[in-house]
VEXDREN-2710 file (C-alpha; in Angstrom, 1 decimal):
% VEXDREN-2710
k/r/px/py/pz
1/MET/-209.5/49.5/113.7
2/GLY/-209.1/46.0/115.1
3/SER/-210.9/43.3/117.1
4/ILE/-213.3/43.3/120.0
5/ASN/-211.9/43.0/123.5
6/GLN/-214.6/40.9/125.1
7/SER/-215.4/40.8/128.8
8/ILE/-217.9/38.9/130.9
9/CYS/-219.9/40.3/133.8
10/TYR/-219.1/38.2/136.8
11/GLY/-222.6/38.0/138.4
12/CYS/-224.3/36.8/135.2
13/PHE/-222.2/33.6/134.8
14/THR/-221.2/32.6/138.4
15/ARG/-224.3/30.5/139.2
16/ASP/-225.7/27.0/139.3
17/ASP/-222.8/24.7/139.0
18/ALA/-220.3/27.3/137.6
19/SER/-218.1/28.4/140.5
20/PRO/-216.2/31.8/140.4
21/GLU/-212.9/29.9/139.9
22/GLN/-214.4/27.9/137.0
23/VAL/-215.9/30.9/135.3
24/ILE/-212.7/32.9/135.5
25/ARG/-210.5/30.1/134.2
26/GLU/-212.9/29.3/131.4
27/ALA/-213.1/32.9/130.4
28/ALA/-209.3/33.0/130.1
29/ARG/-209.3/29.8/128.1
30/ILE/-211.9/31.0/125.7
31/GLY/-210.0/34.2/125.0
32/TYR/-211.8/36.8/127.1
33/LYS/-209.8/39.9/128.1
34/SER/-211.7/40.8/131.2
35/VAL/-214.0/39.6/134.0
36/GLU/-215.7/42.7/135.1
37/MET/-217.6/43.7/138.4
38/ALA/-216.1/40.7/140.2
39/PRO/-215.8/40.9/144.0
40/GLN/-212.4/42.1/145.0
41/GLU/-211.3/38.7/146.5
42/TYR/-211.2/37.3/142.9
43/TRP/-209.3/40.2/141.3
44/PRO/-205.9/38.4/141.9
45/LEU/-207.2/35.3/140.1
46/VAL/-208.5/37.4/137.2
47/ARG/-205.0/39.0/136.8
48/GLU/-203.2/35.7/137.2
49/SER/-205.3/34.3/134.4
50/GLY/-204.1/37.0/132.1
51/MET/-207.2/39.3/132.2
52/ARG/-208.2/42.6/133.6
53/VAL/-211.2/43.7/135.6
54/ALA/-212.5/46.2/133.0
55/ILE/-215.0/48.1/135.1
56/ILE/-216.5/48.3/138.6
57/VAL/-219.3/50.3/140.1
58/GLY/-218.2/53.8/141.0
59/HIS/-221.0/54.9/143.4
60/GLN/-224.0/53.4/145.1
61/SER/-227.6/53.8/144.3
62/LEU/-228.8/53.7/140.7
63/PRO/-232.0/55.7/141.3
64/ASP/-230.5/58.3/143.6
65/GLY/-227.7/59.4/141.2
66/LEU/-225.9/62.4/139.9
67/ASN/-228.9/64.4/138.7
68/LYS/-229.8/65.3/142.3
69/ARG/-227.6/68.0/143.9
70/GLU/-228.3/66.6/147.4
71/ASN/-226.4/63.4/146.4
72/HIS/-223.3/65.1/145.1
73/ASP/-221.3/65.1/148.4
74/ARG/-221.8/61.4/148.9
75/ILE/-221.2/60.4/145.3
76/GLU/-218.1/62.6/145.2
77/GLN/-216.6/60.7/148.1
78/GLU/-217.5/57.3/146.8
79/ILE/-216.2/58.0/143.3
80/LEU/-212.9/59.5/144.7
81/GLU/-212.4/56.4/146.8
82/ASN/-213.1/54.1/143.9
83/ILE/-210.8/56.1/141.5
84/GLU/-208.0/55.2/143.9
85/VAL/-209.1/51.6/144.0
86/ALA/-209.3/51.4/140.2
87/ALA/-205.9/53.0/139.7
88/ALA/-204.2/50.7/142.1
89/ASN/-205.7/47.7/140.5
90/ASP/-205.4/48.5/136.8
91/ILE/-209.1/48.9/136.4
92/PRO/-209.9/51.3/133.5
93/GLY/-213.5/52.3/134.3
94/LEU/-216.1/53.1/136.9
95/ILE/-219.8/52.9/136.3
96/CYS/-221.8/56.1/137.2
97/PHE/-225.6/56.6/137.2
98/SER/-227.7/59.7/136.4
99/GLY/-230.4/58.6/138.7
100/ASN/-234.2/58.7/138.2
101/ARG/-235.9/61.9/137.0
102/GLU/-238.4/62.3/139.8
103/GLY/-239.9/65.3/138.0
104/LYS/-236.6/66.9/136.8
105/SER/-236.6/68.1/133.2
106/ASP/-233.9/66.8/130.9
107/GLU/-232.1/70.2/131.2
108/GLU/-232.1/70.3/134.9
109/GLY/-231.0/66.7/135.3
110/ARG/-228.4/67.2/132.6
111/ASP/-226.9/70.3/134.4
112/ASN/-227.0/68.6/137.8
113/THR/-225.2/65.6/136.4
114/ILE/-222.5/67.8/134.7
115/GLU/-222.0/69.7/138.0
116/GLY/-221.6/66.5/140.0
117/LEU/-219.1/64.9/137.6
118/LEU/-217.1/68.1/137.3
119/ARG/-216.3/67.6/141.0
120/VAL/-214.4/64.3/140.2
121/ALA/-213.3/64.7/136.6
122/LYS/-209.8/66.1/137.4
123/ALA/-209.2/63.2/139.8
124/ALA/-210.2/60.7/137.1
125/GLU/-207.9/62.4/134.6
126/ASP/-204.9/62.4/137.1
127/LYS/-205.4/58.7/137.7
128/GLY/-206.2/57.6/134.2
129/VAL/-209.7/56.2/135.1
130/ASN/-212.8/56.5/133.0
131/LEU/-216.1/57.5/134.5
132/CYS/-218.8/55.8/132.4
133/ILE/-222.3/57.1/132.8
134/GLU/-224.5/54.1/132.1
135/LEU/-227.3/54.4/129.5
136/LEU/-230.3/52.3/130.7
137/ASN/-233.8/51.9/129.4
138/SER/-236.7/53.6/131.3
139/LYS/-239.3/51.6/129.4
140/VAL/-238.9/48.1/130.8
141/ASN/-236.2/47.7/133.4
142/HIS/-235.5/51.1/135.0
143/PRO/-238.6/53.2/135.0
144/ASP/-238.0/57.0/135.3
145/TYR/-234.2/56.7/134.8
146/GLN/-232.9/59.9/133.2
147/CYS/-229.9/58.8/131.1
148/ASP/-232.0/56.7/128.9
149/ARG/-231.0/58.1/125.5
150/THR/-227.7/58.5/123.8
151/PRO/-228.0/62.2/122.9
152/TRP/-228.7/63.1/126.5
153/GLY/-225.6/61.3/127.7
154/VAL/-223.5/62.9/125.0
155/GLU/-224.7/66.3/126.1
156/VAL/-223.5/65.5/129.6
157/CYS/-220.1/64.4/128.3
158/LYS/-219.8/67.5/126.2
159/GLY/-220.7/69.7/129.1
160/ILE/-217.8/68.2/131.2
161/ASN/-215.4/68.1/128.3
162/SER/-213.0/65.6/129.8
163/PRO/-211.5/62.6/128.0
164/ARG/-212.3/60.6/131.2
165/VAL/-216.0/61.2/131.3
166/GLN/-217.7/58.9/128.9
167/LEU/-220.7/56.7/128.4
168/LEU/-221.4/53.0/129.1
169/TYR/-223.4/52.2/126.0
170/ASP/-225.6/49.2/126.8
171/ILE/-226.7/47.7/123.5
172/TYR/-229.7/45.9/125.0
173/HIS/-231.0/49.0/126.8
174/MET/-230.4/51.3/123.7
175/GLN/-232.1/48.8/121.4
176/ILE/-235.3/49.1/123.6
177/MET/-235.1/53.0/123.7
178/GLU/-233.7/54.0/120.3
179/GLY/-232.7/51.1/117.9
180/ASP/-230.5/52.3/115.1
181/LEU/-227.6/50.8/116.9
182/VAL/-224.8/50.9/114.3
183/ARG/-225.4/54.5/113.3
184/THR/-225.7/55.7/116.8
185/ILE/-222.5/53.8/117.9
186/GLN/-220.5/55.2/114.8
187/GLU/-221.7/58.8/115.5
188/SER/-221.1/58.6/119.3
189/ILE/-218.0/56.5/119.6
190/ASP/-215.8/59.3/120.8
191/TYR/-218.0/59.5/124.0
192/ILE/-218.2/55.8/124.7
193/GLY/-215.9/54.2/127.2
194/HIS/-217.5/50.7/127.7
195/PHE/-220.2/48.5/126.1
196/HIS/-222.6/46.0/127.5
197/THR/-224.5/43.3/125.6
198/ALA/-227.7/41.2/126.1
199/GLY/-230.4/39.8/123.9
200/ASN/-233.7/41.6/123.5
201/PRO/-236.3/40.9/124.6
202/GLY/-235.5/39.0/127.9
203/ARG/-231.8/40.0/128.5
204/LYS/-230.8/36.5/127.6
205/ASP/-228.2/34.9/125.3
206/LEU/-227.1/36.6/122.0
207/ASP/-228.8/33.9/119.9
208/ASP/-231.3/33.7/117.1
209/GLU/-234.3/33.8/119.5
210/GLN/-233.8/37.5/120.1
211/GLU/-233.9/40.5/117.8
212/ILE/-230.4/42.0/117.8
213/TYR/-228.0/40.7/115.2
214/TYR/-224.7/41.2/117.0
215/PRO/-222.1/40.5/114.4
216/PRO/-222.6/43.8/112.4
217/VAL/-222.9/45.7/115.7
218/MET/-219.6/44.3/116.8
219/ARG/-218.1/45.0/113.3
220/ALA/-219.2/48.7/113.6
221/ILE/-217.3/48.9/116.9
222/ALA/-214.2/47.2/115.5
223/GLU/-214.1/49.6/112.6
224/THR/-213.5/52.5/114.9
225/ASP/-210.5/53.3/117.1
226/TYR/-212.3/52.0/120.1
227/ASP/-209.9/49.8/122.1
228/LEU/-211.6/49.2/125.4
229/TYR/-214.1/46.5/126.4
230/VAL/-217.4/44.9/125.4
231/GLY/-218.9/43.2/128.4
232/HIS/-221.5/40.5/128.2
233/GLU/-224.3/41.2/130.7
234/PHE/-226.9/38.7/129.9
235/VAL/-228.4/35.8/132.0
236/PRO/-227.7/32.5/130.2
237/LYS/-230.7/30.4/129.5
238/GLY/-228.7/27.2/130.0
239/ASP/-225.1/26.2/130.9
240/PRO/-223.3/29.5/131.7
241/LEU/-219.9/28.2/130.5
242/ALA/-221.4/27.1/127.1
243/ALA/-223.1/30.5/126.9
244/MET/-219.8/32.3/127.5
245/GLN/-218.3/30.4/124.5
246/ALA/-221.2/31.1/122.3
247/ALA/-221.3/34.8/123.0
248/PHE/-217.5/35.0/122.4
249/ASP/-217.9/33.3/119.1
250/THR/-220.8/35.6/118.0
251/CYS/-218.9/38.8/118.8
252/ASN/-215.4/37.6/117.8
253/VAL/-215.1/39.9/114.8
254/SER/-212.2/41.9/113.4
255/VAL/-211.6/44.2/110.6
END
């Protein structure tokens, strides 16, 4: 049990008048522990500011993912290369994608995804890098995406049975697909290696104009042994630096 290690998603906040340097330095000043998915040229500044890059994308193409055997050779090579990059730069996680169903049953897609990740799980274990399969909604943002519910993702993780193959639990996406956030997080925390946040509907700020009340969700995470990162992946409605501060304050819980 403890507090929340908060992170910002680089691309959501570096816009308008907020330069990459401003965003990184302000994140450090506020108390963030990570700036994730930043271009590699900014990784030294993130580290110099006392933070980590918590996670980067592990392979290309969200719709053409691991649930298709014809993609396995390409994705294996991409993930193996990015495992080396992550290990060399103290990056704890890589984002992986199931891909779209395109007619595949849950069982076929699950088995193919397990097969693809088994090809790289040992390398991830050897280098201490988490492979985080992202849970995304198929209702609004990513039609036909297969890893759109927590139980399916957990089945994949169980099928691989590696401490380095986990889920990226996106709170915004799972609110759309499942709701019941606190209970699901508590029951599935052993299979979660990263979190993302955003307000629903609209994927905007974590404020009182959206339906997720984030403090108890953060408290549920803090009450577990989870010690990795919660990354804010929303698009601010106004000033991005002010939005960073407000999100940090909303999620700054400890138990």
